[in-house]
C-alpha positions as CSV (number, residue, x, y, z in Angstrom):
1,M,69.5,137.8,171.8
2,T,68.6,141.2,170.6
3,T,69.6,142.9,173.4
4,R,73.2,141.5,173.2
5,T,73.4,141.7,169.7
6,R,72.7,145.9,169.9
7,S,74.9,146.0,172.7
8,A,78.2,144.3,170.7
9,L,77.8,146.6,167.7
10,P,79.7,149.9,169.0
11,L,76.8,152.1,167.5
12,S,78.0,155.8,167.7
13,A,80.6,154.8,165.5
14,L,78.5,152.7,163.3
15,L,76.0,155.9,163.3
16,S,78.6,158.4,162.6
17,L,79.6,156.4,159.3
18,A,76.1,156.0,158.3
19,T,75.9,159.9,158.6
20,A,78.8,159.7,156.3
21,V,77.0,157.4,153.8
22,F,74.1,159.5,154.0
23,I,76.1,162.6,152.7
24,T,77.7,160.6,150.1
25,C,74.8,159.1,148.8
26,L,72.7,162.4,148.9
27,T,75.1,164.9,147.3
28,E,74.8,162.5,144.5
29,I,71.6,162.2,143.9
30,L,70.2,165.4,145.3
31,P,69.9,167.0,141.8
32,A,67.1,164.2,141.1
33,G,64.7,166.3,143.1
34,L,65.9,169.6,142.3
35,L,66.4,168.9,138.8
36,P,63.9,171.9,136.9
37,A,65.3,174.4,139.3
38,M,68.5,173.7,138.9
39,S,68.7,173.6,135.1
40,R,66.5,177.1,135.3
41,D,68.9,178.8,137.2
42,L,71.8,177.6,135.0
43,G,70.7,178.4,132.1
44,V,70.8,174.7,130.5
45,G,68.4,171.8,129.3
46,E,67.2,169.1,132.4
47,S,68.8,166.3,129.9
48,A,72.3,168.5,130.5
49,M,71.8,169.2,134.5
50,G,70.9,165.3,134.8
51,Q,74.6,165.2,133.5
52,S,75.4,166.5,137.1
53,V,74.6,162.9,138.2
54,T,76.7,161.6,135.1
55,V,79.9,163.4,136.4
56,F,79.6,162.6,140.3
57,A,79.5,159.0,139.0
58,I,82.3,159.1,136.7
59,G,84.7,160.9,139.1
60,T,83.8,158.3,141.4
61,A,84.5,155.3,138.8
62,V,87.7,157.1,137.4
63,T,89.2,157.7,140.8
64,A,88.1,155.1,143.0
65,I,90.7,152.4,143.0
66,P,93.8,154.8,142.4
67,L,93.0,156.8,144.8
68,T,92.4,153.9,147.1
69,T,95.7,152.6,146.1
70,A,97.6,155.6,146.5
71,T,96.3,156.2,150.2
72,A,96.5,152.6,151.3
73,G,98.9,153.2,153.7
74,W,97.0,156.0,154.9
75,P,95.3,155.9,158.8
76,R,91.6,154.8,158.1
77,K,90.1,157.6,159.9
78,R,92.3,160.2,158.7
79,L,91.3,159.2,154.9
80,L,87.7,159.5,155.9
81,L,87.6,163.3,157.5
82,V,89.6,164.1,154.1
83,S,86.6,162.3,152.1
84,M,84.2,164.2,154.0
85,A,85.9,167.5,154.0
86,G,86.0,167.3,150.1
87,F,82.1,166.8,150.4
88,C,81.6,170.3,152.5
89,V,84.2,172.1,150.0
90,A,82.0,170.5,146.7
91,N,78.1,171.2,147.9
92,T,79.3,174.9,148.9
93,V,80.7,175.6,145.5
94,T,77.5,173.7,144.0
95,A,75.4,176.2,146.2
96,L,77.3,179.5,145.3
97,S,77.9,178.4,141.6
98,G,75.8,180.2,139.0
99,D,77.9,178.9,136.2
100,Y,77.4,175.5,134.6
101,P,80.8,174.4,134.1
102,L,81.5,175.2,137.6
103,T,78.9,173.5,139.0
104,M,79.8,170.4,136.7
105,V,83.4,170.9,138.4
106,A,82.4,171.0,141.8
107,R,79.9,168.0,141.3
108,F,83.6,166.0,139.7
109,V,85.0,166.8,142.9
110,A,82.3,165.4,145.0
111,G,82.3,162.3,143.3
112,V,86.2,161.9,143.7
113,A,85.5,162.1,147.6
114,A,82.8,159.8,147.2
115,G,85.3,157.3,145.4
116,L,87.2,157.5,148.5
117,A,84.2,157.2,151.0
118,W,82.3,154.2,149.6
119,A,85.7,152.5,149.1
120,L,86.4,152.6,152.9
121,L,83.1,152.9,154.8
122,A,81.6,149.4,154.1
123,G,85.1,147.7,154.9
124,Y,85.4,150.4,158.1
125,A,81.8,149.3,159.3
126,R,82.8,145.3,158.7
127,R,86.2,146.0,161.0
128,L,84.4,147.5,164.0
129,A,81.9,144.9,164.3
130,P,82.8,141.5,166.3
131,A,82.9,138.0,164.5
132,G,79.6,137.3,163.1
133,L,77.8,140.7,163.4
134,E,79.9,142.2,160.1
135,G,76.7,142.1,157.8
136,R,74.5,143.8,160.5
137,A,77.3,146.5,161.1
138,I,77.5,146.9,157.1
139,A,73.6,147.4,157.4
140,V,73.8,149.6,160.0
141,A,76.5,151.9,158.1
142,M,74.6,151.4,154.8
143,S,71.5,152.5,156.6
144,G,72.4,156.4,155.4
145,I,71.4,155.0,151.9
146,P,67.6,155.1,152.9
147,V,67.6,157.7,155.0
148,A,68.9,160.1,152.5
149,L,66.1,158.6,150.2
150,S,63.2,159.2,152.9
151,I,64.5,162.1,154.3
152,G,67.0,163.8,152.4
153,V,65.9,164.0,149.0
154,P,62.5,164.9,149.8
155,A,63.3,167.2,152.5
156,G,66.0,169.1,149.5
157,T,62.5,168.7,147.0
158,Y,60.8,170.4,149.7
159,L,63.3,173.3,150.0
160,G,63.7,173.6,146.2
161,K,60.3,174.3,146.0
162,A,59.6,176.7,149.1
163,A,62.9,178.5,149.1
164,D,66.3,177.6,147.0
165,W,67.7,174.5,145.7
166,R,71.0,176.6,146.9
167,I,70.0,176.3,150.2
168,A,69.7,172.5,150.4
169,F,73.4,172.2,149.2
170,L,74.5,174.7,152.4
171,V,72.7,172.7,154.6
172,M,74.7,169.7,153.8
173,S,77.9,171.6,154.2
174,G,76.9,172.4,157.4
175,L,75.6,168.8,158.7
176,T,79.4,167.6,157.4
177,V,80.9,170.0,159.3
178,L,79.1,168.7,162.4
179,L,80.0,165.3,161.1
180,L,83.7,166.0,161.0
181,G,83.9,166.2,164.9
182,W,81.1,163.2,165.4
183,I,83.9,161.6,163.4
184,T,87.0,162.5,165.6
185,L,85.5,162.0,168.6
186,A,82.9,158.6,168.0
187,V,85.4,156.4,165.2
188,P,87.9,154.4,166.6
189,E,91.3,155.0,164.2
190,R,92.3,151.9,162.4
191,P,95.9,152.0,160.3
192,G,96.4,151.6,156.7
193,E,98.2,149.0,155.2
194,E,101.9,148.1,154.7
195,P,103.1,147.1,151.5
196,G,103.4,143.6,151.5
197,L,101.0,142.7,154.4
198,S,97.6,142.0,154.8
199,G,96.1,143.7,158.0
200,D,95.9,141.4,161.0
201,G,96.2,138.7,158.5
202,S,92.7,137.6,158.6
203,T,90.0,137.8,155.8
204,Q,87.3,137.8,158.2
205,G,85.6,141.2,158.7
206,V,87.8,142.9,156.0
207,G,85.8,145.6,153.8
208,R,86.6,147.7,151.0
209,E,89.2,149.8,152.5
210,E,91.2,147.1,154.1
211,G,91.0,145.7,150.8
212,A,91.9,148.4,148.7
213,G,95.3,148.4,151.1
214,R,95.9,144.6,150.6
215,E,95.7,145.2,147.4
216,D,98.0,147.9,147.2
217,G,100.5,145.6,148.8
218,A,100.0,142.7,146.1
219,G,99.6,145.3,143.4
220,R,103.4,146.3,144.4
221,E,104.6,143.2,144.2
222,D,102.8,141.3,141.7
223,G,101.3,144.1,139.6
224,A,98.3,146.6,140.2
225,A,95.8,144.2,138.2
226,A,96.4,140.8,139.7
227,P,94.2,141.0,142.6
228,L,91.1,142.0,140.3
229,L,91.6,139.7,137.9
230,G,92.0,136.9,140.8
231,A,88.6,138.1,141.8
232,L,87.0,137.9,138.7
233,R,88.3,134.0,138.3
234,V,86.4,133.2,141.9
235,P,83.0,131.6,140.8
236,G,80.2,133.9,141.7
237,V,82.2,137.3,141.7
238,V,81.3,138.0,137.7
239,P,77.3,136.9,138.0
240,V,76.9,139.4,141.5
241,L,79.2,141.9,139.2
242,F,76.5,141.6,136.2
243,V,73.4,142.0,138.1
244,T,74.8,144.7,139.8
245,S,75.7,146.7,136.5
246,A,72.1,146.2,135.6
247,Y,70.3,146.5,139.0
248,V,72.1,150.3,139.4
249,L,72.0,151.4,135.7
250,A,68.1,150.4,135.4
251,H,67.6,152.3,138.9
252,T,69.5,155.7,138.0
253,I,68.2,155.8,134.5
254,L,64.4,156.6,136.2
255,Y,65.6,158.1,139.9
256,T,67.6,160.5,137.9
257,Y,65.1,161.8,135.6
258,I,62.2,161.1,138.4
259,S,61.3,164.7,138.9
260,T,61.2,165.7,135.0
261,F,58.9,162.3,135.0
262,L,56.4,163.5,137.0
263,D,56.5,167.0,136.3
264,R,55.4,166.0,132.5
265,V,52.8,163.7,133.4
266,G,51.5,166.6,135.2
267,L,52.4,165.5,138.8
268,G,55.4,167.5,139.6
269,G,53.8,169.5,142.4
270,R,54.1,166.3,143.9
271,T,57.4,165.0,143.3
272,D,58.7,165.5,147.4
273,L,55.2,163.7,148.2
274,V,56.3,160.4,145.9
275,L,59.9,160.7,146.8
276,L,58.9,160.6,150.5
277,A,56.9,157.6,149.7
278,F,59.6,155.9,148.3
279,G,62.5,157.0,150.9
280,V,60.3,155.7,153.9
281,A,59.8,152.2,151.8
282,S,63.6,152.2,151.3
283,L,63.9,152.5,155.1
284,L,61.7,149.7,155.7
285,S,63.7,147.6,153.3
286,V,67.1,147.9,154.6
287,W,65.8,147.0,158.2
288,T,64.4,144.0,156.6
289,V,67.8,143.4,155.0
290,G,69.3,143.7,158.0
291,A,67.6,141.4,160.0
292,R,67.2,138.5,157.1
293,I,70.4,138.5,155.5
294,H,72.2,136.2,156.5
295,R,69.8,133.6,155.9
296,A,67.7,134.6,152.7
297,L,70.4,136.7,150.9
298,R,69.2,135.2,147.4
299,A,65.4,135.4,148.1
300,L,65.4,139.3,149.1
301,T,67.7,140.1,146.1
302,L,65.3,137.8,143.8
303,G,62.4,139.9,145.2
304,G,64.0,143.4,144.9
305,V,64.4,142.9,141.2
306,L,60.9,141.9,140.8
307,L,59.7,144.9,143.2
308,I,61.3,147.6,141.1
309,G,60.1,145.8,137.7
310,T,56.6,145.9,139.1
311,A,57.0,149.6,140.3
312,A,58.5,150.5,136.9
313,F,55.2,148.6,134.7
314,L,52.9,150.4,137.1
315,L,54.6,153.7,136.3
316,G,54.9,152.8,132.2
317,V,51.0,151.9,132.4
318,G,49.5,154.6,135.3
319,A,51.8,157.3,135.3
320,H,48.8,159.3,134.9
321,Q,46.9,157.8,138.1
322,P,48.2,159.1,141.4
323,V,47.4,156.3,143.5
324,L,49.3,153.7,140.8
325,V,52.6,156.4,141.1
326,Y,52.4,156.1,144.6
327,V,52.0,152.7,145.1
328,A,55.2,152.2,142.2
329,A,56.7,154.7,144.2
330,V,56.5,152.0,147.6
331,L,57.3,149.0,145.6
332,W,60.3,151.1,144.1
333,G,61.6,151.6,147.5
334,L,61.1,148.5,148.9
335,G,63.2,146.5,146.4
336,W,66.3,149.2,146.3
337,G,66.7,150.2,149.9
338,G,68.4,147.0,150.8
339,A,70.1,146.2,147.7
340,P,73.3,148.1,148.5
341,S,73.5,145.8,151.7
342,L,72.7,142.5,149.4
343,L,75.2,143.5,146.6
344,Q,77.7,144.2,148.6
345,T,77.6,141.5,150.9
346,A,77.0,139.0,148.2
347,V,80.4,140.0,146.6
348,G,82.0,139.9,149.7
349,E,80.7,136.1,150.3
350,A,81.6,135.3,146.7
351,G,85.2,136.7,146.5
352,G,86.6,134.7,149.6
353,E,90.1,135.5,149.8
354,H,89.6,137.6,146.9
355,A,86.7,139.5,148.7
356,D,88.5,143.0,149.1
357,A,89.6,143.1,145.6
358,A,85.9,142.1,144.3
359,Q,84.8,145.0,146.9
360,V,86.6,147.4,144.7
361,L,85.3,146.2,141.6
362,L,82.0,146.6,142.7
363,V,82.7,150.1,143.9
364,T,83.7,150.7,140.2
365,L,81.3,149.3,138.5
366,W,78.5,150.7,140.8
367,N,79.6,154.1,139.7
368,V,80.3,153.2,135.9
369,A,76.6,152.1,136.0
370,T,75.4,155.6,137.8
371,A,77.3,157.4,135.2
372,A,75.9,155.3,132.2
373,G,72.3,155.6,133.9
374,G,72.4,159.6,133.7
375,L,73.9,159.5,130.1
376,V,71.6,157.4,128.9
377,G,68.6,158.5,130.8
378,G,69.4,161.8,129.2
379,L,69.5,160.5,126.0
380,L,66.0,158.5,126.2
381,L,64.5,161.7,127.6
382,D,65.7,163.9,124.5
383,L,64.8,161.3,122.0
384,L,61.5,159.6,122.9
385,G,60.2,161.3,126.2
386,T,59.7,160.1,129.8
387,H,57.3,157.2,128.6
388,A,60.7,155.1,127.8
389,L,62.3,155.4,131.0
390,P,60.0,152.7,133.0
391,W,60.0,150.1,130.0
392,T,63.9,150.5,129.8
393,V,63.9,149.6,133.7
394,L,62.1,146.4,133.0
395,V,64.3,145.8,129.8
396,L,67.4,145.8,131.7
397,L,65.7,143.8,135.1
398,A,65.0,140.8,133.2
399,P,68.6,139.7,132.6
400,A,69.4,141.0,136.0
401,F,67.1,138.6,138.0
402,A,68.0,135.9,135.4
403,A,71.7,135.8,136.4
404,T,70.7,135.9,139.9
405,F,68.3,133.1,139.6
406,A,71.0,131.4,137.9
407,A,73.5,132.1,140.2
408,R,72.1,129.6,143.3
409,T,75.9,128.0,143.9
410,H,77.8,130.8,143.6
411,G,76.8,134.5,144.0
412,F,73.5,134.3,145.5
413,P,73.1,131.2,147.3
414,A,70.0,130.3,149.6
415,A,72.6,130.6,152.6
416,M,75.3,132.7,153.8
417,G,78.7,131.4,153.6
418,T,77.7,128.3,150.7
419,S,79.7,130.5,148.1
420,R,82.8,131.1,150.2
421,E,83.4,127.6,151.2
422,V,83.2,126.6,147.2
423,A,85.0,129.2,146.2
424,P,88.3,127.6,146.1
425,Q,87.3,124.9,144.1
426,G,87.1,127.4,141.3
């Protein structure tokens, strides 16, 4: 059964998408491991440098819906290549810039590229997968996230200590050039959407990029907001979006300033190792989620929230004890690594025939929460100090756990397919 499943998935194409996810994710979060060095070189405080994550997320949040609408008719491969080229340019400018405003402009451009990428990557993976394997295809594509966490950020942090943080961004630019060739050779083309049409006429195996096209078609006929409002009225969508917002906000508040947090508790020299522990655990998490997501979506989501909450508690009470910090990093990674696959799958299942618009809403709220996390974390850092960060995470995760637990019928059912089957009744 395992061999047949693997052979049925177009692994070369999916792995190239996973690499695109890797670059997208790493571009966003790499400053978290390089914050002290970047702030010194650019002559700003660490909370100000943390806004490089905020402005990236703002670029994604404010452009994801309008850009995916405007490019709905574009062939999907062309759009993916354009977004990856955007990362190459933005990361090169970031590496070469000695000016804080110019760096922030480059980060905003990178966020715009991410808006295009996130709006089509999960859906592209779904469309490349055989029926019934869409969840695993998304898990393969989204594995780029824990790989970025487990390899990319620790490696970038090490380069920042051993040589220069700029080299990390230049290495990403070079990797992106190689990826452009891989996508060109390995990823099958998929057409954009024609106005008023819905792709192949099926809602099965459809992800964000296809949904953006259908939303565009529906928007031209019924108003751009109609598909989004329709998705919000489907039972289960709002709980998933709420959990996503709280989950991502809590994570980003701590992760953006983790190097500063560790530095101020005397563990700054071990940042790369702590991030490595976090990343390896994240990789294990995404494998576990990929294997069990169709049977245990609810349990995995609840478990993820509890794991991150436990990690935050340990960092709050034992940040000066290296062993507890490493344990917290592992628990945090186990709770976070599978979160993108869990939340994207949950909103797609809950949305039913409105899954496309629900995915666009999730992309937007994810990045709004990321932007807010960088901003709120910076304010907490300046006003209360690093000790406030893990306790804030706990406060945010409590309602996320409660909302997940309450959404047992719609949003986070025990078994996949339950929410979609009952959604039309609402």
